[in-house]
C-alpha positions as CSV (number, residue, x, y, z in Angstrom):
1,M,0.0,0.0,0.0
2,K,1.5,3.4,-1.1
3,F,1.9,6.0,1.6
4,S,-0.5,8.3,-0.2
5,E,-3.2,5.5,-0.1
6,I,-2.8,5.3,3.7
7,L,-3.3,9.1,3.9
8,S,-6.4,8.8,2.0
9,Q,-7.9,6.4,4.6
10,F,-7.4,8.9,7.5
11,G,-9.2,11.8,5.9
12,N,-9.4,14.9,8.1
13,A,-7.3,13.2,11.0
14,V,-4.2,14.1,9.0
15,T,-3.3,17.9,9.0
16,V,0.3,17.7,7.5
17,H,2.3,15.3,5.5
18,S,5.5,15.3,3.6
19,L,3.9,14.5,0.2
20,S,3.0,18.2,0.2
21,V,6.7,18.9,0.3
22,N,7.9,16.2,-2.0
23,P,5.1,14.4,-4.1
24,D,7.5,12.1,-5.7
25,H,8.6,10.5,-2.2
26,N,5.7,8.0,-1.9
27,P,7.1,4.7,-0.5
28,E,5.4,1.4,-0.4
29,I,4.2,0.6,3.2
30,T,3.9,-3.1,3.9
31,G,3.0,-3.0,7.6
32,V,3.3,-1.3,11.0
33,A,5.9,-1.7,13.8
34,A,7.1,-0.2,17.1
35,L,9.9,2.4,16.6
36,D,12.7,0.3,17.9
37,E,11.7,-2.7,15.7
38,A,10.6,-0.9,12.4
39,T,12.3,-1.8,9.1
40,S,12.2,-0.4,5.6
41,G,8.6,-0.3,4.5
42,T,6.9,0.0,7.8
43,L,5.0,2.7,9.5
44,S,5.5,3.7,13.2
45,Y,4.6,6.7,15.4
46,I,6.0,9.1,18.0
47,E,3.7,10.4,20.7
48,G,5.7,13.4,21.8
49,S,9.2,15.3,22.0
50,K,10.5,12.9,24.8
51,F,10.9,10.4,22.0
52,A,12.7,12.7,19.7
53,S,15.9,10.6,19.8
54,F,14.1,7.8,18.1
55,V,13.6,9.8,15.0
56,G,17.4,9.7,14.3
57,K,17.5,5.9,15.0
58,T,14.3,4.3,13.6
59,N,14.5,2.4,10.1
60,A,10.7,3.1,9.6
61,S,9.9,4.5,6.1
62,A,7.0,6.7,7.5
63,L,6.1,8.1,10.8
64,I,3.1,9.4,12.5
65,L,4.1,12.5,14.4
66,P,2.6,15.0,16.8
67,Q,2.2,18.5,15.6
68,D,5.7,19.4,16.6
69,E,7.7,21.2,13.8
70,K,11.1,20.1,15.4
71,L,10.2,16.5,15.1
72,Q,8.9,16.9,11.6
73,M,12.0,18.7,10.4
74,Q,14.1,15.8,11.9
75,A,12.1,13.3,10.0
76,Q,12.3,15.3,6.7
77,E,16.2,15.6,7.1
78,R,16.3,11.8,7.4
79,G,14.1,11.3,4.3
80,I,11.3,9.8,6.3
81,V,7.8,10.6,5.1
82,W,5.5,11.7,8.0
83,I,1.9,12.5,9.0
84,A,1.1,15.0,11.7
85,T,-1.9,14.7,13.9
86,P,-3.1,15.9,17.3
87,D,-3.3,12.2,18.6
88,P,-0.4,10.1,17.0
89,R,-1.3,6.9,19.0
90,L,-5.0,7.0,17.9
91,L,-4.0,7.3,14.3
92,F,-1.5,4.5,14.7
93,A,-4.3,2.3,16.1
94,K,-6.3,3.1,12.9
95,A,-3.3,2.3,10.8
96,I,-2.8,-1.2,12.3
97,A,-6.5,-1.9,11.2
98,L,-5.5,-1.2,7.6
99,F,-3.0,-4.2,7.8
100,Y,-4.6,-6.5,10.3
101,Q,-8.1,-7.7,11.0
102,P,-9.0,-10.2,13.6
103,Y,-10.1,-13.7,12.6
104,R,-13.8,-13.7,11.9
105,P,-15.3,-17.0,10.9
106,K,-18.0,-17.3,8.2
107,P,-21.5,-17.9,9.4
108,E,-22.4,-21.4,10.1
109,I,-23.7,-23.7,13.0
110,H,-21.1,-26.5,13.8
111,P,-22.9,-29.9,14.0
112,T,-21.6,-30.6,17.5
113,A,-23.2,-27.5,18.9
114,V,-26.1,-28.1,21.3
115,I,-28.9,-25.6,21.0
116,D,-32.3,-25.7,22.7
117,S,-35.3,-25.7,20.5
118,T,-36.5,-22.5,22.2
119,A,-33.4,-20.5,21.6
120,K,-33.9,-17.8,19.0
121,I,-30.8,-17.4,16.7
122,G,-30.3,-14.3,14.5
123,S,-29.0,-14.2,11.0
124,N,-25.4,-14.6,9.9
125,V,-24.4,-16.1,13.2
126,Y,-21.4,-18.3,13.7
127,I,-21.7,-21.1,16.4
128,G,-18.6,-23.1,16.8
129,P,-17.9,-26.7,18.0
130,H,-19.4,-27.8,21.3
131,V,-21.2,-24.6,22.1
132,V,-24.1,-25.1,24.5
133,I,-27.1,-22.8,24.1
134,Q,-29.8,-23.3,26.7
135,P,-33.5,-22.6,26.8
136,G,-34.9,-19.2,26.2
137,V,-31.5,-17.6,24.9
138,E,-31.7,-15.0,22.2
139,I,-28.9,-14.5,19.9
140,G,-28.7,-11.3,17.7
141,D,-27.6,-10.9,14.1
142,G,-23.9,-11.3,13.2
143,V,-22.9,-12.8,16.5
144,I,-19.8,-15.0,16.8
145,I,-19.8,-17.7,19.3
146,H,-16.4,-19.5,19.4
147,P,-15.9,-23.2,20.5
148,N,-16.9,-24.5,24.0
149,V,-19.0,-21.4,25.0
150,V,-21.9,-22.1,27.4
151,I,-24.9,-19.9,27.5
152,Y,-27.4,-20.4,30.3
153,P,-31.1,-20.0,30.0
154,D,-32.7,-16.7,29.3
155,A,-29.6,-14.9,28.4
156,K,-29.6,-12.3,25.7
157,I,-26.7,-11.5,23.3
158,G,-26.9,-8.4,21.1
159,D,-26.0,-8.0,17.4
160,R,-22.4,-8.5,16.3
161,T,-21.1,-9.4,19.8
162,T,-18.2,-11.9,19.9
163,L,-17.9,-14.6,22.6
164,H,-14.5,-16.2,22.5
165,A,-13.8,-19.7,23.3
166,N,-14.6,-21.2,26.8
167,C,-16.3,-18.1,28.2
168,T,-19.5,-18.6,30.1
169,I,-22.6,-16.5,30.1
170,H,-25.0,-17.3,33.0
171,E,-28.8,-16.9,33.3
172,R,-30.2,-13.3,33.5
173,T,-27.4,-11.8,31.5
174,R,-28.0,-9.2,29.0
175,I,-25.1,-8.3,26.7
176,G,-25.4,-5.4,24.2
177,V,-24.4,-5.0,20.5
178,D,-20.7,-5.0,19.5
179,C,-19.4,-6.4,22.8
180,V,-16.4,-8.6,23.1
181,I,-16.1,-11.2,25.8
182,H,-12.7,-13.0,25.9
183,S,-11.7,-16.6,26.6
184,G,-12.4,-17.8,30.3
185,A,-14.6,-14.9,31.3
186,V,-17.6,-15.5,33.3
187,I,-20.5,-13.2,33.0
188,G,-23.5,-13.3,35.4
189,A,-22.4,-16.0,37.8
190,E,-23.8,-15.9,41.3
191,G,-22.5,-13.1,43.5
192,F,-20.9,-13.9,46.8
193,G,-24.0,-13.5,48.8
194,F,-24.2,-15.3,52.2
195,V,-25.7,-14.4,55.5
196,P,-24.0,-15.5,58.9
197,T,-26.0,-17.5,61.3
198,R,-25.1,-19.5,64.4
199,T,-24.8,-22.7,62.4
200,G,-22.9,-21.3,59.4
201,W,-23.5,-19.3,56.3
202,F,-27.0,-19.2,54.8
203,K,-26.8,-18.8,51.0
204,M,-28.7,-15.7,49.6
205,E,-29.9,-16.7,46.2
206,Q,-28.8,-14.3,43.4
207,S,-32.0,-13.5,41.5
208,G,-30.8,-10.2,39.9
209,F,-29.5,-9.3,36.3
210,T,-26.1,-8.7,34.8
211,I,-26.2,-6.1,32.1
212,L,-23.4,-5.2,29.7
213,E,-24.3,-2.1,27.5
214,D,-23.1,-1.6,24.0
215,N,-19.4,-1.8,23.1
216,V,-18.2,-3.4,26.3
217,E,-15.0,-5.5,26.2
218,V,-14.2,-8.0,28.9
219,G,-10.8,-9.6,29.2
220,S,-9.9,-13.1,29.6
221,N,-10.6,-14.9,33.0
222,S,-12.5,-11.9,34.3
223,A,-15.7,-12.3,36.4
224,I,-18.9,-10.0,36.6
225,D,-21.2,-11.2,39.2
226,R,-25.2,-11.0,39.3
227,P,-26.7,-9.6,42.5
228,S,-29.4,-11.0,44.7
229,V,-31.8,-8.3,43.6
230,G,-31.5,-5.6,41.0
231,E,-28.8,-5.5,38.6
232,T,-25.0,-5.4,38.1
233,R,-24.5,-3.0,35.1
234,I,-21.4,-2.1,33.0
235,G,-21.8,1.1,31.0
236,R,-21.4,1.4,27.3
237,S,-17.8,1.6,25.8
238,T,-16.2,0.4,29.2
239,V,-13.2,-1.8,28.7
240,I,-12.1,-4.5,31.3
241,D,-8.8,-6.1,31.3
242,N,-7.8,-9.7,32.1
243,L,-8.4,-11.2,35.7
244,V,-10.7,-8.5,37.0
245,Q,-13.5,-9.2,39.5
246,I,-16.6,-7.1,39.4
247,G,-18.8,-7.9,42.4
248,H,-22.6,-8.2,42.6
249,G,-24.6,-5.1,42.2
250,C,-21.7,-2.9,41.1
251,Q,-22.5,-0.1,38.9
252,I,-20.1,1.1,36.2
253,G,-20.5,4.1,34.0
254,F,-19.8,5.1,30.5
255,G,-16.2,4.7,29.1
256,C,-14.3,3.4,32.1
257,A,-11.2,1.4,31.9
258,I,-10.2,-1.3,34.4
259,A,-6.8,-2.9,34.2
260,G,-5.8,-6.3,35.2
261,Q,-6.3,-7.9,38.7
262,A,-8.4,-4.9,39.9
263,A,-11.5,-6.0,42.1
264,M,-14.7,-4.2,43.1
265,A,-16.6,-5.5,46.1
266,G,-20.4,-5.6,46.0
267,G,-22.3,-2.4,45.4
268,A,-19.3,-0.3,44.4
269,K,-20.0,2.5,41.9
270,L,-17.9,4.1,39.2
271,G,-18.9,7.2,37.4
272,N,-18.1,7.9,33.7
273,R,-14.7,7.6,32.3
274,V,-13.1,6.3,35.6
275,I,-9.8,4.7,35.4
276,L,-8.5,1.9,37.6
277,A,-4.9,0.8,37.3
278,G,-3.7,-2.7,38.0
279,Q,-4.6,-4.4,41.3
280,V,-6.7,-1.6,42.5
281,G,-9.2,-2.9,45.3
282,I,-12.5,-1.0,45.9
283,S,-14.5,-1.7,49.2
284,N,-18.3,-2.5,49.0
285,Q,-20.6,0.5,48.5
286,V,-17.7,2.9,47.8
287,K,-18.3,5.5,44.9
288,M,-15.8,7.0,42.5
289,G,-17.0,10.1,40.7
290,D,-16.8,10.9,37.0
291,G,-13.2,11.1,35.6
292,A,-11.5,9.8,38.9
293,I,-8.2,7.8,38.6
294,A,-6.9,5.2,41.1
295,S,-3.2,4.3,40.6
296,A,-1.8,0.8,40.7
297,K,-2.5,-1.1,44.0
298,A,-4.5,1.7,45.5
299,G,-6.9,0.4,48.3
300,I,-10.1,2.5,48.1
301,H,-12.2,2.4,51.4
302,S,-14.0,5.8,51.0
303,D,-15.7,7.7,48.2
304,V,-13.5,9.5,45.7
305,A,-14.5,12.9,44.3
306,P,-15.1,13.5,40.5
307,G,-11.7,14.1,38.8
308,E,-9.6,13.2,41.8
309,V,-6.5,11.0,41.5
310,V,-5.7,8.7,44.4
311,S,-2.9,6.3,45.3
312,G,-1.6,4.2,48.2
313,M,-3.4,1.9,50.7
314,P,-5.6,3.3,52.1
315,A,-5.9,5.5,49.1
316,I,-5.2,9.3,49.6
317,P,-4.8,12.1,47.0
318,H,-1.9,11.3,44.7
319,K,0.0,14.4,45.5
320,L,0.0,13.8,49.1
321,Y,0.9,10.1,48.4
322,L,4.0,11.3,46.6
323,K,5.0,13.5,49.6
324,V,4.4,10.5,51.9
325,C,6.8,8.3,49.7
326,A,9.5,10.9,49.8
327,I,9.4,11.1,53.6
328,S,9.3,7.3,53.7
329,N,12.5,7.1,51.9
330,R,14.2,9.3,54.4
331,L,12.9,7.5,57.6
332,P,16.3,5.6,58.3
333,E,18.0,9.0,58.2
334,M,15.4,10.8,60.3
335,Y,15.6,7.9,62.8
336,E,19.3,8.2,63.3
337,S,18.9,12.0,63.6
338,L,16.3,11.4,66.3
339,K,18.5,8.8,68.2
340,Q,21.4,11.4,68.1
341,L,19.2,14.2,69.4
342,Q,18.0,11.9,72.2
343,R,21.6,11.1,73.2
344,Q,22.6,14.8,73.3
345,L,19.6,15.4,75.6
346,G,20.7,12.4,77.8
347,Q,17.6,10.3,76.8
348,K,17.9,6.7,76.2
């Protein structure tokens, strides 16, 4: 694919490119690559000036650059064609899609699939080997169900959703359109609901619903539980990494991002566009406001205001956390100073 053909795919996303300077310099682009792995014929990207040194080292034939004249001049001096855009990483993601598309099987129902007669199956659906679809299930149009998926009774799967191999969709689950559920994920299993008694734990049946709105993606081996009553809801365009636990009755807003090994206890709530880094833990009933961010391993035991960034365990405002860390590193020195002062004062 010629560089000029790639430009035509991006439309208004491209603001400047070197073909306007030298229209004869129009290399063939055969793929995409990271800066330090790029070879002749590949396209790569630079997010900002802190990566400026890579312009002089990379073997890429074309670069996606920020709107930074210095970086653009460096690329031009090396004879590398370039594209300038306000968001290089986003444009690079779109470029990848020009050269790679995920495997998408053709519509068919494999003869080993077990499908209850009451299930409703849409058009252009792929159902792979050993899939089990139980009574009352509804499958939308264009859905892809890879091998060994099990869908419990009365679940509903929206149009064009993909269920990867070995994931499990439990009863009372509603999955929207254009969702992706990765291998090993369990959606809508029973929440951890038990009532203590003198003779042990009494099991509280989980009769609620688990709802994934449109464009939700759930990573491998993650679990989203259904509640005893009401619903667990994941807002549209939220992305959930591998090995994440979402407890019963949790409410997650639009466009959130939850990284690996994070866990939310029952009834916790996230506003819109909240970010949880890896291994964040949120106590039950805690609320995080719109745009809040929890850094890695934060332990959140109380509500977080909209837009606030928190760190540590228990979580505190991130700027305060950095000060605490700086002081913590000096504790041995401060302890020796205290002991010396005590000796000077005649104290043991």
